[in-house]
N, C-alpha and C positions, 0 to 999 in steps of 0.2 A: 262275296265282292268285301275287299279291306282297303281301309281310307288309311295313308299316313296323315294326321296331324300332325306341323311343324311346327312352335314357336320361338321366337329368337327374342333376345332381351337380352338387353345392354343396361343396367342402372336404371331400371324403372319399375321396381318391386311394388309398386298400389298400381300399375297396368297387368304385371305380370300375374299378379294375384288375379283378377278377374279376370283375364285371359282363363287360367287354369280352371278356374271356376264353372266358367263357361262350357270350355271345353269336358268337363268331368260330371254336367249338367245332360250332356247330351243321351238321351234315351238309350238304351242299348240297343247294340250294333256294332259291329266289327269294325273296332279303330285300333290303329298304335297312336303312341301321344309322344313324340320327340320333343325337348326342348334343349334349346342351342343356347346357352349363357356365354358373354365374352368377358367371363372375371369379373362381373358384378362386386362392386362394394356397399354395397346401400340396402343390404338385408334380401336382396334376392336366392341365392343360394341356400338359405336359411330357409326360404320362402317353397323353392326349389325340393329339399328335403324334404319339410311337411308334408310335402305330396309325394313322397316318392313310391309310396307303393304304386302308384295308379299313374306312373311313369313308366314307356316301356325301356326311352334312353334317355339319359340327361351329362351333359356336360359344362363344366364349367371350364374355358380357357384363352386367353388373347385373338383373337382373331383378328382378320385386316380389315374389317367393314363387314358392313348388311347382307354384300352378297356372299363372300367371303363361308359367314354364320348358314346363308343358307344351303351353299352347295354344301355345309358340314351334314345340316339338315337331311339335304337328298341321297349322301353318301350312304346314310343309315335306313333310308325309307324301304321299308317291305311289303307296303299297299301297292294297291295295283293304283291311285290316285294318290297323290297328294294334295294338301291344303295348307297355305302358311295363313296361321292365325297369329300373328305377331302380339308383343306383349301391350296389353290396351286393347286391344282391339276384339270382339267377341262374338258367338254367333246370334244370330239375330230371335233366334227361338232353341227352345230346347229338345225341340224333335225338326232340325237341317238335315242332322245326318240319315233320318230314317226317313227323310223324306225324300232326299237321294238322290238313296240307291236307286231307284227303278231307272234312271236316269243315266247310271254310269254303264252305259253299253260299249266301250271302247272307244266311244271316240275320242282323241287327242285330247280336245281343251272344251272342259263344260264349263260355262259361263252363267251365274243367276245376279241376279240385283243385290245393290249396296245401300245403304241406309248409313246416312253421316251423322257421326255426333249430333251435329247438328240441329238435324231431323229432318233433310234433306235427303229424297228417296230418288237414286240415280239407278234408272234403265239400264242392263247391259245393255250392247249393239247385238240387234240380229245378225249381222254382218258384220267381220272385219276388214277394212280397207285400209289402204295405204293412208289415204283423206283423213280417213279416223285417228290412224296413231300419230298424225301429223298432229293431229290437236285437243288429243286426247290419249288414255290410256288404258288397260284394264284391269281392274283390281283385285291384287292376289288374293284377299282375304276371301273374298267371293268367286275365286276359281278352283276347279279343280283340275288338276294334269293328271295325266299320266304319265306313271313314276319312269316308266322304260323311257319314254321322249326326255323327262328330266335329267334320269345318270344319261345318258347318250350325248348331251348339250347342256354342261352346267352353264350356272350365268358366270358373263364373263368380267374377273374380277377386277380387269385392268378399269372398269367404267367403275366409277364409283355411287354414279348417280342413275347412270338412263341404262345398266344392263339389264335389268328388266323388259324393257321397251325394246332393247335391240333384239331378246329373247321372242317376244312377242311378233316382231317383225320379219326374221330368220325362219322362225316355225311357220306362223298363219299366211305371210306375205307371201315370202322366198319357197319356202317346202310346202306351201299349201294344203296343210296339216287338216284334219277336220275338225270343225268347230260346232258347238250348237251352243245356243242361248236358253235358259231356260229363263222364264220370270216367275222365280222365288227369292224371297231375300235372304240371301247369306249370312250376311256379317252386317255388322255394325263396327264400322271405322272411325 
């Protein structure tokens, strides 16, 4: 089982370094690391170059927004599952990937818990319904999504703020893809 970890970044060098160190601290497991940078001018590119040998693919180029950058990462992903760990976000602890492997069983979307920087602990929903999505969302940084699903249904770039919400609605509610909640903390968001 291979996991594609995708980090997108734009002018957040401090957050990028924190995220990259979190990814690289993960206990040995099969993952690829993809970094998509929006042509940052704050030293981010130098940080990426510093860790070049630990990154499977990276690019720095203009994009049209967060979802365009996410789609670029998806296009490069070769893992069975993708997780987005964007600049500034970190894995909850160094064995998250190791602990998640037994749960990656072909379920389309596997959602874990999120800890916010404020310390608030957010449990992922046991079931995602339309009413849940009307009041909340699913946090990418704590969600493993089957790569084939993402490649089949890229984020709609015409929605600058809610393309992920549209994705969750379309896949979980309309298409009724498989979903599993695991109450394991995955990320600090």
